[in-house]
C-alpha positions in Angstrom: -0.1 0.0 0.1 2.3 2.8 0.5 4.6 2.3 -2.7 1.4 2.6 -4.2 -0.1 5.9 -2.5 3.3 7.0 -3.7 2.7 6.4 -7.1 -0.8 7.4 -7.3 -0.1 10.8 -6.3 3.3 12.6 -6.4 1.5 15.6 -6.2 1.4 15.4 -2.5 4.2 14.2 -1.7 5.6 17.7 -3.2 3.3 20.0 -1.4 4.5 18.8 1.6 7.9 19.6 1.0 6.9 23.1 0.9 5.4 23.2 2.8 7.8 22.5 5.5 10.5 25.2 3.3 8.9 28.1 6.5 10.2 25.6 9.1 13.5 25.0 7.6 14.1 29.2 7.1 12.7 29.8 10.7 14.6 27.7 12.6 18.6 27.9 10.5 20.3 30.4 12.1 23.2 28.8 13.3 25.5 29.3 10.1 25.4 30.5 6.2 26.4 27.2 5.5 24.2 25.5 6.6 21.0 27.4 5.8 21.9 27.9 2.4 22.9 23.5 1.8 18.8 23.9 3.4 17.0 26.1 1.0 16.0 25.9 -2.5 19.4 26.8 -4.9 18.9 29.9 -6.4 16.0 30.2 -5.3 14.4 28.7 -8.1 10.9 27.8 -7.8 10.0 24.1 -7.7 7.6 24.0 -10.5 10.3 26.4 -13.0 13.0 27.3 -13.3 11.6 31.3 -12.4 14.5 33.2 -10.3 13.0 34.5 -6.8 14.5 37.9 -5.6 14.8 41.4 -4.3 14.8 44.1 -6.6 17.8 45.3 -5.3 19.5 41.9 -5.8 18.5 42.2 -9.8 20.1 45.4 -10.3 23.1 44.9 -8.1 23.7 40.8 -10.1 23.4 43.0 -13.3 25.9 45.4 -12.1 28.5 43.6 -11.3 27.7 40.0 -13.9 26.5 37.7 -11.8 24.3 34.7 -12.7 21.1 34.6 -10.5 20.4 30.5 -11.2 24.2 30.4 -9.3 23.7 32.3 -6.3 21.9 30.9 -3.2 19.0 32.7 -1.2 19.0 33.3 2.5 15.7 35.1 1.8 12.1 33.7 3.0 11.4 30.4 1.1 15.4 30.8 -1.0 14.8 34.4 -1.9 17.2 36.1 -3.1 18.6 39.3 -1.0 20.8 42.6 -2.1 23.6 40.4 0.3 23.2 37.0 -1.2 24.5 38.3 -4.8 27.1 40.4 -2.7 28.5 37.8 -1.5 28.6 35.5 -4.6 30.7 38.7 -6.0 33.2 37.8 -2.8 32.2 41.8 -1.2 31.8 42.5 2.4 28.4 42.7 3.5 26.9 45.7 5.0 25.4 46.3 7.9 22.2 48.1 8.5 22.3 51.8 8.4 20.5 53.4 11.5 17.9 56.4 9.6 18.0 54.6 6.5 15.0 52.6 5.9 12.0 52.3 2.5 9.6 53.7 5.4 9.0 54.4 9.1 7.8 51.2 9.4 10.1 48.3 7.8 9.0 45.6 9.2 5.5 45.0 6.4 5.8 41.4 7.1 7.3 38.8 9.7 9.5 37.6 7.0 11.7 40.2 7.3 12.2 39.5 10.9 13.4 35.7 9.3 15.7 37.9 6.3 17.1 39.4 9.1 18.6 36.3 10.8 19.7 34.7 7.7 22.9 35.6 7.7 24.0 35.8 11.7 22.6 35.5 15.1 23.7 38.9 15.7 26.8 41.0 15.4 30.0 40.1 17.1 33.4 42.1 17.2 35.5 39.4 18.5 35.2 36.0 19.6 34.4 34.4 23.2 37.4 34.2 25.9 38.8 38.3 23.5 38.8 41.2 24.6 39.0 43.7 21.6 40.7 47.1 21.3 38.4 49.5 20.6 39.4 51.7 17.7 39.9 54.9 17.2 36.1 55.6 16.2 34.6 54.2 18.8 37.1 55.4 21.3 35.6 59.0 20.1 32.1 57.8 20.9 32.9 56.4 24.1 34.1 60.0 25.1 31.3 61.7 23.3 29.3 59.9 25.3 30.6 60.0 28.6 30.5 63.3 28.0 26.9 64.1 27.5 26.1 62.5 31.2 27.1 65.3 32.1 24.2 67.0 30.7 21.0 67.3 32.4 18.7 66.3 29.9 14.8 64.9 29.8 12.4 62.9 27.3 9.4 63.7 25.7 7.3 61.4 23.4 4.8 61.2 20.6 2.5 58.8 18.6 2.1 59.4 15.1 -0.5 58.4 13.0 1.9 57.4 9.3 -0.8 56.6 6.9 -0.7 60.2 4.7 3.6 59.8 5.4 3.3 56.3 4.0 0.8 57.3 1.1 2.9 59.2 -0.3 6.0 57.9 0.4 5.2 55.5 -2.5 4.1 58.0 -4.6 7.2 60.1 -4.6 9.9 56.6 -3.9 10.0 55.7 -8.1 11.1 59.2 -8.1 14.2 58.4 -6.0 13.2 59.6 -2.7 14.1 58.0 0.7 12.4 58.2 3.9 15.5 59.5 5.4 15.0 62.6 3.6 11.0 62.5 3.9 11.8 63.0 8.1 14.8 64.9 8.0 12.6 68.0 5.9 9.7 67.0 8.4 12.1 67.6 11.0 13.6 70.7 9.7 10.2 72.8 8.7 9.6 72.3 12.3 12.3 72.9 13.5 12.1 76.5 12.1 9.2 77.0 14.2 10.9 76.1 17.1 14.1 77.7 16.8 14.7 76.9 20.7 15.0 73.3 20.1 17.7 74.1 17.5 19.6 75.8 20.0 22.6 74.7 22.1 24.6 75.4 25.7 27.6 77.7 25.4 29.5 79.2 28.3 28.4 82.5 27.2 25.0 81.7 27.3 22.0 80.0 24.5 23.5 79.5 20.9 21.3 79.7 18.4 22.8 78.7 15.1 22.3 80.8 11.4 21.6 77.2 10.1 19.4 74.4 10.4 21.8 70.6 9.7 20.2 68.0 10.6 23.1 65.0 11.5 21.4 61.3 11.1 23.3 58.6 13.0 24.9 56.1 10.9 26.5 52.7 12.3 29.9 51.9 11.1 30.2 48.0 10.2 33.6 48.1 11.8 31.7 49.8 14.9 30.9 53.1 16.4 29.0 55.5 14.8 29.8 58.6 12.3 26.5 61.1 11.7 26.3 62.7 8.3 25.0 66.2 7.9 22.1 67.6 6.0 22.7 71.3 5.2 19.9 73.3 5.4 17.0 70.7 4.3 14.9 74.1 4.3 16.5 75.2 1.4 17.1 72.6 -0.8 13.9 70.1 -2.6 12.8 66.8 -2.0 14.2 65.1 -4.5 17.8 67.1 -4.0 18.5 66.7 -0.8 17.6 62.9 -1.5 20.4 62.5 -3.9 22.8 64.2 -1.2 21.5 61.6 1.3 22.5 58.8 -0.9 26.0 60.5 -1.7 26.9 60.7 2.0 26.4 57.5 2.8 27.7 55.9 -0.4 31.0 58.1 1.0 30.4 57.7 5.2 31.5 53.7 3.8 34.7 54.5 2.2 34.8 56.9 5.2 35.7 60.2 2.7 33.6 62.3 4.7 35.2 65.8 5.5 34.6 67.0 9.6 32.4 69.5 8.4 29.9 67.0 6.8 30.0 64.8 10.0 29.9 67.7 12.4 28.1 70.7 11.7 24.6 69.4 12.9 22.7 71.3 15.2 19.7 69.0 15.7 20.2 64.9 15.4 18.0 62.2 14.0 18.6 58.7 14.9 16.0 56.3 13.4 15.7 52.1 14.4 12.7 51.7 12.4 13.8 49.5 10.0 14.7 47.3 13.3 11.1 47.2 14.4 11.5 49.0 18.0 8.6 50.0 19.5 10.5 52.9 21.4 14.0 54.2 22.4 15.5 56.5 23.9 19.0 58.3 21.9 21.7 59.5 23.8 22.5 63.5 23.1 25.0 64.5 21.1 27.5 66.9 22.7 27.2 70.3 21.4 23.7 70.0 20.2 20.6 71.1 22.3 18.1 67.8 21.5 18.4 64.8 19.4 15.4 63.1 17.9 14.8 58.6 18.3 12.6 57.1 15.7 11.0 53.8 16.7 8.9 51.7 13.5 5.3 52.8 12.5 2.9 49.4 13.0 -0.6 49.2 12.8 -1.8 50.5 16.3 -5.9 50.0 17.6 -7.3 53.5 17.9 -9.5 54.6 19.5 -11.1 57.8 17.4 -12.8 61.0 18.6 -16.5 59.9 17.5 -16.1 56.5 19.9 -15.2 54.5 17.0 -12.2 52.1 17.2 -9.4 52.0 13.8 -6.6 50.5 12.4 -3.5 53.1 11.7 -0.5 52.7 11.2 1.7 54.9 14.4 4.5 55.6 14.9 6.5 56.7 18.2 9.2 59.4 18.5 11.5 60.2 21.4 12.8 63.6 22.2 15.7 63.7 24.1 16.6 67.3 24.8 19.2 69.5 27.2 17.1 71.0 29.5 19.2 74.1 30.3 18.1 75.5 27.3 15.2 73.5 25.8 11.9 72.9 28.4 9.3 70.2 28.2 7.3 72.7 27.1 9.3 73.6 24.0 10.2 69.9 23.8 5.9 68.9 24.0 5.1 71.6 21.5 7.6 71.0 18.4 6.7 67.3 18.7 2.9 68.1 18.9 3.7 70.3 15.3 5.7 67.5 13.5 2.5 65.4 14.5 0.8 67.6 12.4 2.8 68.0 9.3 4.1 64.0 9.1 -0.4 63.2 9.7 -2.4 65.9 7.6 0.4 67.9 5.2 3.1 65.4 4.2 2.7 66.9 0.3 4.9 69.9 1.1 7.7 68.2 2.0 8.7 68.5 -1.6 10.0 72.2 -1.3 
């Protein structure tokens, strides 16, 4: 009887194999090589020769001349990711960049959580039992963070509905606009109405900079942080701002930034939304008055003013500010206006 069932219904056996694939992907966290042997080679569908790959992976493969049919995909169901193409081409895999995601809510599905674990269970600069010396950048960051302990800070948070922002982003993304540029533009326009939040402490009193320059915290692959600065975003259109950000990111990776491109920020953004965090507090960088921590935007059940209930995309932002120059009311008013802009008129961010 067992052999008879196998001959009469071969399709059933194939379907069973396909259903087991997600379980292999979710549980495979120990090593890349084991995972790649278990996944479908070259992300090819069982019933066809079609290659399953992300748009960015296809673009990189085309640029580098990599044959996708020979690449092992590390994504859900063996989907080829950009990092898989880089590995196949012998290039180092880059770590996620703080402040750069496809949207404030970077977790559109549970599959992204699986994808983030496919390469490694976590980043480490050394092996168990070792003591690894800090590099130059890490030492500089450590010194700055320690000096921040002397600043009397306060923290205030706000929940922002990102439905309209997400819809607007979908329209402009095809023109090269990044979510980082959108957030920077929104913050800069709000700071223009709240110069107190753009101020900083000095021995002579409260210092008000002439310009609004937004620094964005970026994680470096070999440890430490750097804060590339988008200068005067209020005077730059959204498309040019996005191009400027991409250039800064590229040169940050190559460690080619000039000092005034990472040390002239008057306000800082730190975005961990792409990791799906609900909320977090950022440490205030020396020489500035405030930093805004941006978390993930997630579907949330909301009670409306009319008593009805609906599901909306909500993003939590937390402001850390120097209480010597910025007071609670200043921070709260700033967040209220930022929320209004994002929730009601994201279209004005174009210019």
